[in-house]
C-alpha positions as CSV (number, residue, x, y, z in Angstrom):
1,M,0.0,0.1,0.0
2,S,1.5,3.4,-1.0
3,E,1.9,6.1,1.6
4,P,-0.8,8.8,1.7
5,L,0.1,12.0,-0.2
6,T,1.2,15.0,2.0
7,P,-0.8,18.3,1.5
8,A,2.0,19.7,-0.6
9,E,2.2,16.6,-2.9
10,T,-1.6,16.7,-3.2
11,L,-1.5,20.3,-4.4
12,A,1.3,19.6,-6.9
13,R,-0.7,16.8,-8.4
14,L,-3.8,18.8,-8.4
15,L,-2.2,21.7,-10.3
16,S,-0.7,19.4,-12.8
17,G,-4.1,17.6,-13.5
18,R,-3.0,14.2,-12.1
19,L,-5.9,13.9,-9.5
20,Q,-8.7,13.3,-11.9
21,G,-11.6,11.5,-10.2
22,A,-10.3,12.2,-6.7
23,T,-12.9,12.1,-3.9
24,R,-10.8,13.7,-1.1
25,L,-8.4,16.7,-1.1
26,D,-6.2,17.5,1.8
27,L,-4.8,21.0,1.3
28,R,-4.0,21.9,4.9
29,G,-1.4,24.3,6.0
30,L,-0.2,25.5,2.6
31,G,-0.6,29.3,3.1
32,L,-3.3,29.3,0.3
33,T,-4.9,32.8,0.0
34,E,-7.6,31.4,-2.4
35,L,-8.9,28.0,-3.4
36,P,-7.1,26.8,-6.4
37,P,-9.4,26.8,-9.5
38,E,-8.3,23.2,-10.3
39,V,-10.4,22.1,-7.4
40,L,-13.5,22.8,-9.5
41,A,-12.3,20.3,-12.2
42,L,-13.2,17.7,-9.5
43,A,-16.8,18.9,-9.2
44,D,-18.2,15.5,-10.4
45,T,-16.4,13.4,-7.8
46,L,-15.1,15.6,-4.8
47,E,-16.6,14.5,-1.5
48,V,-14.2,15.7,1.2
49,L,-12.4,19.0,1.2
50,D,-9.9,20.1,3.9
51,V,-8.4,23.5,3.5
52,S,-7.7,24.3,7.3
53,G,-4.6,26.2,8.4
54,N,-4.4,28.5,5.3
55,A,-5.1,32.2,4.7
56,L,-8.5,32.0,2.8
57,V,-10.8,35.0,3.2
58,T,-13.5,33.4,1.2
59,L,-14.6,30.4,-0.9
60,P,-15.6,30.7,-4.5
61,E,-19.3,30.7,-5.8
62,Q,-18.3,28.0,-8.1
63,L,-17.8,25.5,-5.2
64,A,-21.6,25.0,-5.4
65,E,-20.8,23.0,-8.6
66,C,-19.3,20.3,-6.3
67,R,-22.6,18.4,-5.9
68,R,-21.2,15.4,-4.1
69,L,-19.2,17.5,-1.4
70,H,-20.4,16.3,2.0
71,T,-17.4,17.3,4.2
72,V,-15.7,20.7,4.4
73,F,-13.1,21.9,6.8
74,A,-11.7,25.4,6.6
75,S,-10.6,26.0,10.2
76,G,-7.7,28.3,11.0
77,N,-8.3,30.6,8.0
78,R,-9.2,34.4,7.8
79,L,-13.0,34.2,6.9
80,A,-14.9,37.0,8.3
81,A,-18.3,35.5,7.3
82,L,-19.5,32.0,6.8
83,P,-19.4,31.7,3.0
84,A,-22.9,31.6,1.5
85,V,-22.0,29.1,-1.2
86,L,-21.8,26.5,1.5
87,G,-25.5,26.6,1.8
88,R,-26.0,25.5,-1.7
89,L,-24.1,22.2,-1.3
90,P,-27.1,19.8,-1.3
91,L,-25.2,16.9,0.4
92,L,-23.2,19.0,3.0
93,D,-23.1,16.8,6.2
94,T,-20.1,18.2,8.2
95,L,-18.8,21.7,8.1
96,G,-15.8,22.8,10.3
97,L,-15.0,26.5,10.5
98,K,-13.3,26.7,13.9
99,A,-10.9,29.5,14.6
100,N,-11.6,31.9,11.9
101,F,-12.9,35.5,12.4
102,I,-16.4,34.9,11.4
103,A,-18.8,37.5,12.8
104,E,-21.7,36.9,10.2
105,V,-23.6,33.8,9.4
106,P,-25.9,34.6,6.5
107,P,-29.3,32.9,6.5
108,E,-28.6,31.2,3.1
109,G,-25.3,29.9,4.2
110,L,-26.6,26.9,6.3
111,S,-27.3,23.9,4.2
112,P,-30.4,22.1,5.5
113,S,-28.5,18.8,5.1
114,L,-26.0,19.6,7.8
115,R,-25.6,17.0,10.6
116,W,-22.4,18.4,12.3
117,L,-21.7,22.2,12.4
118,I,-18.5,23.4,14.0
119,L,-18.2,27.3,14.5
120,T,-16.0,27.2,17.7
121,D,-13.8,30.1,18.5
122,N,-15.2,32.8,16.1
123,R,-16.9,36.2,16.7
124,I,-20.5,35.3,16.1
125,S,-23.0,37.3,18.0
126,S,-26.1,35.9,16.5
127,L,-27.3,32.9,14.4
128,P,-30.1,33.0,11.7
129,D,-33.4,31.3,12.3
130,T,-32.5,29.0,9.2
131,L,-30.4,27.1,11.7
132,T,-33.5,25.4,12.8
133,E,-34.3,24.2,9.3
134,C,-31.2,22.0,9.6
135,S,-33.4,19.0,10.7
136,R,-30.6,16.5,10.6
137,L,-28.4,18.3,12.9
138,Q,-26.8,16.1,15.6
139,K,-23.9,18.0,16.8
140,L,-23.6,21.9,17.2
141,M,-20.2,23.3,18.3
142,L,-20.6,27.1,19.2
143,A,-18.1,27.6,22.1
144,G,-16.0,30.7,22.2
145,N,-18.2,33.1,20.3
146,R,-20.2,36.3,21.4
147,L,-23.7,34.7,21.4
148,R,-26.3,36.5,23.6
149,R,-29.4,34.5,22.6
150,L,-30.2,31.5,20.3
151,P,-32.7,31.3,17.4
152,S,-36.3,30.6,18.1
153,A,-38.0,27.4,17.0
154,L,-35.2,25.1,18.5
155,H,-37.8,22.6,19.0
156,R,-37.4,21.7,15.2
157,L,-33.9,20.3,15.9
158,H,-35.3,17.1,17.2
159,R,-32.2,15.1,16.3
160,L,-29.7,17.4,18.2
161,E,-27.7,15.2,20.7
162,L,-24.6,17.3,21.5
163,V,-24.4,21.2,21.9
164,R,-21.4,23.4,23.0
165,L,-22.5,26.9,24.2
166,A,-19.7,27.7,26.6
167,A,-17.5,30.8,26.6
168,N,-20.2,33.0,24.9
169,A,-21.8,36.3,26.1
170,F,-25.1,34.8,27.6
171,E,-26.0,37.2,30.5
172,R,-29.0,35.1,31.6
173,A,-29.5,31.4,31.9
174,E,-32.8,31.6,30.1
175,D,-31.1,32.9,27.0
176,A,-28.3,30.1,27.0
177,L,-30.8,27.4,28.1
178,P,-34.2,28.1,26.7
179,D,-36.9,25.6,27.5
180,A,-37.1,24.6,23.8
181,L,-33.4,23.5,23.9
182,L,-33.6,21.7,27.2
183,A,-36.7,19.8,26.0
184,L,-35.0,18.4,22.9
185,P,-35.7,14.6,23.1
186,R,-32.2,13.4,22.2
187,L,-30.0,16.0,23.8
188,A,-27.4,14.2,25.9
189,W,-24.3,16.2,26.0
190,L,-24.4,20.0,26.7
191,A,-21.8,22.5,27.8
192,H,-22.7,26.0,28.8
193,A,-19.9,27.1,31.2
194,G,-17.8,30.3,31.0
195,N,-20.7,32.7,30.2
196,P,-21.3,35.7,32.3
197,F,-24.2,34.2,34.2
198,H,-21.7,31.7,35.6
199,A,-18.7,34.0,36.3
200,T,-19.3,34.6,40.0
201,R,-19.7,30.9,40.9
202,E,-16.8,29.7,38.8
203,Q,-14.4,32.3,40.3
204,A,-15.5,31.2,43.7
205,A,-14.8,27.6,43.0
206,V,-11.3,28.4,41.7
207,T,-10.4,30.6,44.6
208,T,-11.9,28.7,47.5
209,A,-12.1,25.0,46.6
210,G,-8.7,24.5,45.2
211,Q,-5.2,23.9,46.9
212,A,-2.5,25.9,45.1
213,I,0.5,23.9,44.1
214,R,3.6,25.7,43.3
215,W,5.2,25.1,39.9
216,H,8.7,24.8,41.4
217,D,7.4,21.9,43.6
218,L,6.7,19.8,40.5
219,Q,9.3,17.9,38.5
220,V,7.5,17.4,35.3
221,G,8.4,14.4,33.1
222,E,7.2,12.6,30.0
223,R,4.0,13.6,28.2
224,L,1.4,10.9,28.6
225,G,-1.4,12.1,26.3
226,E,-3.3,14.9,24.9
227,G,-7.0,15.8,25.0
228,A,-9.1,18.7,23.4
229,S,-8.1,21.0,26.2
230,G,-4.5,20.1,27.2
231,H,-1.5,18.0,27.6
232,I,-1.1,15.4,30.3
233,H,2.4,14.9,31.9
234,A,3.8,12.6,34.4
235,A,5.3,14.4,37.3
236,R,6.7,14.2,40.8
237,W,5.1,16.6,43.4
238,N,7.6,17.4,46.3
239,Q,5.0,18.2,48.8
240,P,6.0,20.8,51.3
241,D,4.3,19.1,54.1
242,G,4.5,15.5,53.0
243,P,6.5,12.9,51.1
244,P,7.1,13.2,47.3
245,L,4.1,11.9,45.3
246,D,3.8,10.8,41.8
247,V,1.1,12.7,40.0
248,A,-0.3,13.8,36.6
249,V,-0.1,17.4,35.4
250,K,-2.5,18.8,33.0
251,L,-1.4,21.9,31.2
252,F,-4.1,23.7,29.2
253,K,-3.1,24.5,25.6
254,G,-5.3,27.2,24.5
255,A,-7.6,30.1,25.4
256,V,-10.7,28.3,24.0
257,T,-11.3,24.5,23.4
258,S,-14.1,22.9,21.6
259,D,-15.7,22.5,25.0
260,G,-15.1,25.8,26.6
261,L,-12.5,27.7,28.8
262,P,-9.7,26.2,30.9
263,R,-10.9,28.3,33.9
264,S,-14.3,26.7,33.7
265,E,-12.9,23.2,33.6
266,M,-10.8,24.0,36.6
267,A,-13.7,25.4,38.5
268,A,-15.8,22.3,37.8
269,T,-13.1,19.9,38.6
270,L,-12.4,21.6,41.9
271,A,-16.0,21.9,42.9
272,A,-16.6,18.3,42.3
273,G,-14.1,17.4,44.8
274,R,-13.4,13.7,45.7
275,H,-15.6,10.7,45.1
276,D,-14.7,7.0,44.5
277,G,-16.1,7.3,41.0
278,L,-14.2,10.4,40.0
279,L,-10.5,10.7,39.0
280,G,-10.3,13.6,41.4
281,V,-7.8,16.4,41.7
282,H,-4.9,17.4,44.1
283,G,-4.9,21.1,43.2
284,V,-4.3,24.1,40.9
285,I,-0.9,25.0,39.6
286,D,0.5,28.3,40.7
287,G,3.4,30.1,39.3
288,H,4.0,28.5,35.9
289,P,6.8,30.5,34.2
290,A,4.6,31.1,31.1
291,G,1.4,31.8,33.0
292,T,-0.1,28.5,31.6
293,P,-3.1,27.3,33.7
294,G,-3.0,23.7,35.0
295,L,-4.2,21.1,37.3
296,V,-2.4,18.4,39.4
297,L,-4.3,15.1,39.1
298,P,-3.8,11.7,40.6
299,L,-1.5,9.4,38.4
300,L,-3.1,6.2,37.5
301,G,-1.2,2.9,36.7
302,S,-0.8,1.4,33.4
303,A,-3.8,-0.9,33.9
304,W,-6.2,2.1,33.4
305,S,-7.4,3.0,30.0
306,P,-10.4,4.6,28.4
307,L,-13.4,2.4,28.0
308,A,-13.7,3.2,24.3
309,G,-12.4,5.6,21.7
310,P,-14.0,9.0,20.9
311,P,-16.5,9.3,18.1
312,S,-15.4,9.3,14.6
313,M,-16.4,11.5,11.7
314,A,-19.0,8.9,10.6
315,S,-20.3,8.0,14.0
316,C,-20.7,11.7,14.9
317,T,-22.0,11.4,18.5
318,R,-21.2,7.7,19.3
319,D,-18.0,6.4,20.7
320,I,-16.0,3.7,19.0
321,Y,-15.4,0.4,20.8
322,A,-12.8,-2.1,19.9
323,E,-13.9,-4.7,17.3
324,G,-15.3,-7.7,19.2
325,Q,-15.1,-5.9,22.5
326,R,-17.1,-7.7,25.2
327,F,-17.7,-7.3,28.9
328,A,-18.5,-9.9,31.6
329,G,-21.6,-9.3,33.5
330,D,-20.1,-8.5,36.8
331,R,-17.6,-6.1,35.2
332,A,-20.2,-4.3,33.1
333,L,-22.5,-3.8,36.1
334,A,-19.5,-2.4,38.3
335,I,-18.6,0.1,35.6
336,L,-22.1,1.3,35.0
337,R,-22.8,1.6,38.9
338,S,-19.7,3.5,39.4
339,A,-20.6,6.0,36.6
340,A,-24.0,6.3,38.0
341,S,-22.7,7.1,41.5
342,A,-20.2,9.6,40.1
343,L,-23.0,11.3,38.2
344,D,-25.2,11.5,41.3
345,H,-22.3,13.0,43.2
346,L,-22.0,15.7,40.5
347,H,-25.6,16.4,40.6
348,A,-25.5,16.8,44.4
349,C,-22.8,19.4,43.7
350,E,-25.1,21.1,41.2
351,L,-22.9,20.3,38.3
352,S,-23.6,18.7,35.0
353,H,-20.8,16.7,33.4
354,G,-21.8,17.5,29.8
355,D,-19.5,14.8,28.3
356,L,-20.3,11.5,29.9
357,Y,-19.0,9.1,27.3
358,A,-17.2,5.8,27.4
359,H,-14.0,7.5,26.2
360,N,-14.1,9.8,29.4
361,L,-14.5,6.7,31.6
362,L,-11.3,5.1,32.7
363,V,-11.4,1.4,33.6
364,D,-8.9,-1.0,35.0
365,G,-10.0,-4.3,33.5
366,R,-11.3,-5.5,36.8
367,G,-14.5,-3.5,37.1
368,G,-12.9,-0.3,38.5
369,A,-14.2,2.8,36.7
370,L,-13.4,6.6,37.2
371,L,-15.2,9.4,35.4
372,S,-12.7,12.0,34.1
373,D,-12.4,15.1,31.8
374,F,-14.5,18.2,33.1
375,G,-13.9,20.1,30.0
376,A,-17.6,20.4,29.2
377,A,-18.9,20.4,32.8
378,S,-21.0,23.3,33.9
379,F,-22.7,24.6,37.0
380,W,-26.5,24.6,37.3
381,P,-28.2,28.1,37.2
382,V,-28.6,29.4,40.7
383,N,-32.2,29.2,42.2
384,D,-33.6,27.6,39.0
385,P,-35.0,24.2,39.9
386,S,-36.8,23.5,36.6
387,R,-33.6,24.0,34.6
388,A,-31.6,22.1,37.2
389,A,-34.0,19.2,36.7
390,A,-33.7,19.4,32.9
391,L,-29.9,19.5,33.1
392,R,-30.0,16.5,35.4
393,A,-32.1,14.6,32.9
394,I,-29.8,15.5,29.9
395,D,-26.8,14.0,31.9
396,R,-28.9,10.9,32.6
397,R,-29.7,10.5,28.9
398,A,-26.0,10.3,28.4
399,L,-25.7,7.6,31.0
400,T,-28.5,5.7,29.3
401,V,-26.6,5.7,26.0
402,L,-23.6,4.5,27.9
403,A,-25.5,1.7,29.4
404,D,-27.0,0.7,26.0
405,E,-23.6,0.5,24.5
406,V,-22.2,-1.6,27.2
407,A,-25.3,-3.8,27.4
408,A,-24.9,-4.5,23.7
409,R,-21.4,-5.9,24.4
410,C,-22.5,-7.9,27.5
411,D,-24.3,-11.3,28.0
412,V,-26.6,-9.8,30.6
413,P,-27.9,-6.8,28.7
414,E,-31.2,-6.2,30.7
415,A,-29.4,-6.2,34.1
416,V,-26.8,-3.7,32.8
417,R,-29.5,-1.4,31.5
418,Q,-31.3,-1.6,34.9
419,A,-28.2,-0.7,36.7
420,T,-28.6,2.9,35.7
421,A,-32.5,3.0,35.7
């Protein structure tokens, strides 16, 4: 099998006419200021186009001729408006425009066929009502914008399962969390932290709930992994009042992630405290030389790993389990009971997890399970019992999805489903 082409090699072949019949184009990070016209020569075959990490300020109107195009990524460019031409792509399923300068979303720019829309980290202050005509929409990523309200008629988005509204400009809970959104029948993963109506509570959690751990008391070692919000390193914590302790250090890698803000994740992690079903936290890093925010977490042994992999482009909102993966009945029950107990604890702290997935559930192969990653976690609105009840139900729906996935890979499926009922 030949090695895949690099973006530079792809561009060279495209320009020389040697990509006739191609269905995918990877033109990432090439410094392009406009889409090469040769792309349009593939109008009859092109299905996936990735032009992320360039310097594009628009997309050509002729792109609408690519009638088979179902996936477009143009993140990290210089777009000031969502290109209206995208709304004329009849099969457009997935659109990623993260980290541009988009302030305007024209009504005609949203194709009704959209299933997955990523507009994270832009400058959008309002969305057109045509968003609610995207009846296939399952995943809506809007963190890191300037939204103050959502379109009306959200009840039309009955297939919507995951929504990210964190780090916007919502002053009131009822604007970020309108009844029509909370009542959507399939909504299971929702993030809304880092908005003005959360500011006081998040600040209080960081300043009162967390132990400050000095950077110079940490000996940071190898990188263990990377998530949406940060890098995880092994480290030794030289405790001032105790013996050295092996820990994990999470250093946040950006101002805005797909889920929200580092400070919101820190606040939720600290407010959740300790519980047998949570990974837990030792404290907040103080005095990093570059000012990088971070958390000091327990270090797990090599036996621990995620229960499944994160969703793929095709699965959209569903985790990917290993082929043929099966669970013994007692182990499956232990995992689900631990997850349910951890979720009950968070709800008692007036927190939603917002991302209860198998890929955020660490297991040790013997039935031990720890819920981790608070990147999408959010406090419940203060003195608002109806919204609290709705947010609780949304998290529980995610738990039901998890139970169904595990039950499908277990010899006692009904008992596993009942474990979270």
